[in-house]
N, C-alpha and C positions, 0 to 999 in steps of 0.2 A: 504494500500500500504506500503510495507516494506521500511525501510530506506535504503539508499545506504550502501552496505556492509553487510546487514542483510538478504538479500533475499535467497530464496531456491536456492541452488547451481545448481540444475538441469536447472534453467532458466538463468544462468549467461553465457554470451558469452564472452569468454576470448579473449584478444588481442593476436594475433599471432605474433611471432618474424618476420615472413616474410611479415607481413602486408597484407596477403591475405584476401579478403572478401569472405569467404567460403559460397557457395550457395547464395551469395548476401544477407546474413542475415542482415548486416548493411545497412542503407540508403547510397546510392551512390549519392553524390551531384555534380552537374555540374554547374559551373558558366556560366550564360547566358547573362551577361551584354554586352559583345562585340557582341555576336550573336544578342542580342536585338537591339543594335545600328545599326548593319548592316541591319537587317530586316526592322526596322522602317524607316531607311534612304531610303531603296529601295521602301517602300510603300508610303512614303510621300514626295518624291522629284520629281520635274518637273510635278506636277499635274495640268492639266488645269481645272480651275473651271468655267470660262465663256470665250467663244470665239466669241464675237461679239453680244451676246444677250443684247439688250438695248444699243448697241454701247459701251459695256464694255468688257474689256479683263483682266482676273485675272488668276494668276498662283501661286501655292505654289512652291517656289524655291527649298528649301532644309531643311534638318534637321540641325539646327545650334548647338543644345546642348541637351545632354541627361545625366541626373544625377540620382543616386539612386543605387538600387541593383536588381538583377534578378538571380534566380537559379531554378533548377529542382532537386528534390529528387526522386530517383527511387529505389524501392526495390521489387524484384520478380514481375516485370512488372507493379507495381502500381506507378502512377505518382502523385507527390505533387508539383505543381508549386508555386513559391513564388516570388513576385516582387513588388517593390514600385519605380515608376519612375516619373520624371518630364521632360517634353519635350518642347523645343523651336523650332519653325519653322520660316522661313522667307517667305514673299509673296510679290508680286508686282502686281500693277494694272494700267490700262490705260483707260481713257475715251476719245472717239473720237467724233468729230462733225458728226451728222447724215447727213449733206448736202454734205460736201466735204471729209469727212473721215480724216480730219486733227486731230492731237492729241491735246486735250484740257488740259490734265494733266496726268502726270505719278506719281505714288506714290509707296512708299515702306512701309511695315508693318511687324508685327510679330504675331505669334500665340503662346500663352502660354497654355500648358496643365499641370497644377501643380501636378496632382495626378492620375496616372494609377496604380492600385494595384489589386492583386489577390482577396482581400477581397471584392472588388467592381466589380468583373468580369462580373456580370450580369447587370451592370448599365453603361450608357454612361458617360464618364468623363466630368468634367467641361472644357470648351474650351473658352479661352479669346482671342478676336481679337483686335489688336491695329494697328493704322495707324499713320504715322508721320505727315501727312498734315490733319489738322482738318477743312479745309475749306469746302464749300458746296459740291464740287465734290469729295473731299477726303472722306467726310462722306458718300456720295452716294456709293463710291466704298467699303468702310468698311461695310456698311449695306448689300451690295450684297455679300460680302465675308462671312458675318455672316449667311445670308440666305442660300446660296448655298454651301459655303465651309465647314461649320460645319458638314453637312450630309456626305460629302465625307470623312472628317477626321474620323468621327465616324465609318464609314464602314471599313476604314483601321485599326483602332485600334482594331476592332472586329477580324479582320484577325490575328493580333498579339496575342490577348488573346486566340483565338482558337488554334493557333500554340503552345503556351506555355502549354495549357491544354493537348496537344497530346505529350508533351515531349520536345519541342524545339529542341536543338541540340542533345538531348539524345534520340530522337525518334527512331533512327535505333536500339539502344539497346533494347528499349521497344518492338519494332516489332519482334525482334529476340526471345525475351522471350515468346511472344504470340505464336510463331510457335513451341516452344519447347513442348514436351509431358507434358500434365498436370498431376500433382500428386493429392494427396488428397486435399480436401477443406482446406481453411485457418483456422488457429487456432481460429480466431475470429468467423468464421462461425460455427465451429463444437464444440466449447467449451461449455460444458453443465454447467448449473448453479447448484452448489452444494447445498445440503440441507439435513437435517436429516429427516428420516421417509418418509412421503408421498411426492408426487410431489408438487412443488410450482406453483404459477400462471405463473411465467416465464417459468418453465419447460413445463407446459401443452401447453402454447401458442407456444413455440419453436417447440414442436413435431407437432403441427398443421401446422406450417409453412413448416417444412420438408416434410410433407405428400403432401402438395399442390404443392411444387416444382415450385413456381411462377417464370416464366421466365421474365428477364428484371429488376428484383428487387433484392435487397440484404438485409441482416439482420445483425444487430450489437448486440452483447451481451457483457456486462461489469459487473464486480463486484468491488465495491469500498468500503473502510472502513473509518469511521469517529469516532472521539472521542467526541461523543455527544449523547444526547437522540434522539430517532427516531422521537418523536413528534416535536422537535426543527428543525430537518432537513426538515420534512414535511412542517412546517410553513414557512421556508425560501423559499422552492420551490414554495409555493402557495401564497406568499405575494409579491405584486408588488413593494412595497417600498424596501424590503430587496433584491429582485431581481435586482432592479436598483442599489443598493449599491454594490453588488459583481460583476455585469456585466458592470457597468459604461455605461449603455444604458437605453433608455426608455422602459417601460414595462407597460402593462395593463393586469391584471390577475383576472378573476372571480374565486370565491371560491365555486361556485355552479356546480353541475352536469348538463351538457348541456350548461354551460356558456362558453363564448369565451375568448381567451387570445391573446396577441400580445407582442412579446419579441424581444430583440436585434433591437430596433428602427423599428419594423415592418417587419424585415427580415423573422421572423418565426411567423405564425399565426395558430390558431387551436381552439379546444374546449375540455372541460372535458367530458370524457365518464364515468369514475367511480372513486370515491374518498372514501377512508377509512382513517380517520384521524390517522396519525402516522404509517400507514401500507401500503397503496396502492395508486398509482396515475396512471390512464390510460387516455391517451389523444390522440387526433388526431393532428398530426403535418404536416404543409406544409411550405416549403421554397418558397419564391417568385420567385426563379430562376428555379424551377422545371416545367416540362411540365404541361399544363393546365389539371386540373382534378385529378392530382396525389396527394394522401394524405397518409401519413404513420401513423403507430400506435406506440406510446411510452407506455411501461409498466414499472413502477418503483415500486419494492417491497422493503419495509423497514423492516428489522428485527433487533431486539435488544436482542442478546443472553445474554447480561449482562448489567446492568445499566451503561449508559455512553459510550457504545460501539455499534455502528450501522453499519450494513452491507446493502449496497444498491445494488440491482441487476437490471440492465437495460436490457430490450429487446426492440430494435427498429426495427420494421419490415416494409416491403413495401417501402424501400428506392430505388428510381430509379437508375439504373446504370449510366444514363447520364442525365444532365440537359437540358433545352430547347435549349442551345447553342451547344450541343454535347460534353460538357466536361465530361470525363469519371472518374472523381475523387470524385463523390458525396458522396459515402459511406465513403471513406477515410477522406474527409473533415468533414463529419458529426461526425465520430468517434473522430477525433481530437478536434472538437468543444465541444463535451461532456466532454472530458478529460481535455482540457486546459482552456476552457472558462466557464465551469460550475463547475465541481467537484473540480479542482485545485483552482479555484477562491474562492469557498466556504470555502475551508480549509484555504486559505491565509487570507481572510477577517475576518472570524469568529473564527479563531484559532482552527479549528477542525482537525488539522493534526495528523497523526499517524506515 
């Protein structure tokens, strides 16, 4: 990867004096914090949790506080949502006597959701329920709120997550882009992997993918350069301790063909299909948020045209267009993950930058 200011001039997008975003080449970012506050307030206010069941009456009153950030990046119809939010809700409960219906106790409490984030979009957030009266009846109301209320809150949070995945307040722009006439396929999809002489493993597999024309799936191709020996990069990618070091997450990696691996705290799992030390890694990859049974194929070829200079060519095929929750940014998030969380991290931690 070229340093800033040294890249091929054909790929440099100049800043225009008029500030126009020609062909929407740059990411167009929309601030979604206020929109998020309004939507979550609408979803989580005046929610009846129990209405007499067990002589208990519980209701979520309103959204008391929302902190953090939320935005949506859109480029050529592609959506990349980003958000990290903490939410506070207020709730009230009442217990009545089963005989005469008289009120035994009224309580107030709060619900704390400390972390709602795009990186955990496929997981239910942590939900903490608090009550001001910790007496026997107060605890009973709190337990009922935990048992019944958490499920309701989780459902409403999923609505928000799905809305962000579809573009949030920028959804209208995204929909208009989808209705526009489609041009050629994206550069990432059609970019061939260069190589001298005969076809590389990546090129052969890419041709096979194009012939199949598999619907509902996408392909990622990338070429990255590192100032290191190919064998060293191979060892980093196949060593769980080094993987833990650059990714700052748990990893278990088998070094045998047919062996299994688990990376990014178990978010990605798979097995080794083919390994050639210092030259080739072929693996089956699956993300936990993908639909059941969907498995992709990762092919990494390592070439060392001169000592201390390694070129890595990535071909990642059979990536589903949507995850199990209907989020249509799977390929974009996967490509960003390879670039930012793997390749860039390896350069930064091991000093292999170019």
